[in-house]
N, C-alpha and C positions, 0 to 999 in steps of 0.2 A: 297593576293593570297592564295587560299586554296590548300593544297597538299594532295594527297591520296596515300596510299600504295596499289598498285595493286597486289602485290605478297605476299604470294602465292595465285594464282587464282584458285578457285575451279571449275569454270565453264568457258566456252568459251563465250566471249562477242564480238559482232560485232558492229562496228560503220559505218553506211552507210554515205559516204561523198557526195552523189549525191545532187546537188543544195546547196552545202555548199562551203564556201571560204576555200581553202586548200593552205597553203604556206609551202614550204620546204626550209631550209637553210642548206648548208654544208660547210660553210666557216671554216677557221682555228680557229676561236675564240669560236664558238658554232655551234652546229647542232641541228635542231629541226624540228618537224612537228607541224604546228599550224592549227587547224580546227575550223571554226567559222560559226555560223548561223546568225550573225549580233548582237545578244544579248548575246550569250554564246560562250565561247572559251575554247578549250582544247589545251594545249601546252605540247608536249612531247619532252623533252630535251634528245638528244642522243649523245654519245661520237662521235666526229668528225671522228676519224679514222675508227670506226666501220661503220658509215654511208657511208663514201667514199668507203670502201671495199665492202659493200653490193651493192652499186650502180654499181660498176665495175662488180661484180659477176652477177648482173641481166642483164647488157648490154651483157655480154658474153653468157648468157643462153637464150637470146631472139631468137625466131625462126622468122626470117624475110622472109622466103621462100614464105609464103602465105599471108602476111599482108602488104598491101601498106602503111597503117598508121605507122607500125613499121619501114618500110623502110624510110618514110619521117622523122620519129623521128631520126633514125641513121644518115641520111644525114645532118639534122640540127645540131645534136650533133657534127658531124665531122666539119662542117663549123664554129660552135662556138668554138670548140677546136682549130682549126687553127687560128682563130682570137686571142685567148688568147696566143697561142704559139708564134705568131708574136711579142708579147711583151717581149719574152725572149732574152737573149744575143745571138749574132750570132752563137757562138760555140754550144750552146744548141739547137738552131734551126737547125743547120747543122746536129747534131747527130740525131734529130728526123726525118728530111727530109731523111737522109740516111736509117734509119730504115724503113720508109714508102716505099721507092723505092725498098729496098731489100726484103720486105715482102709482098707486094701487089701482088695478083695473077691475072694478066691480061696481055694480049699480047700487050697492048698499051704502057706499061711502059718498057723501055729498061734499063736493069741492067748494 
């Protein structure tokens, strides 16, 4: 495996990932972004805590008001999150369920 030192970078370089295979991992052991065109591969290893914090920040900063695609993404993210939370212990699930009920802004949910 070849490694390169990208810093200090003197110029801005852009990598277009259209029509490329892009994989992202943010598990607790390693986080990375892997981009491949089938014969070449770029693997960027990123600190897991930084990657997770950046994902959370980006979700909070998304503007869903005018984008149906972003709304679908958020709905799927919520469903996937609930699926994972269902694997928690009951007291952890109860805490998160209470948080949701107490913080959701809708007339449908009775506090």
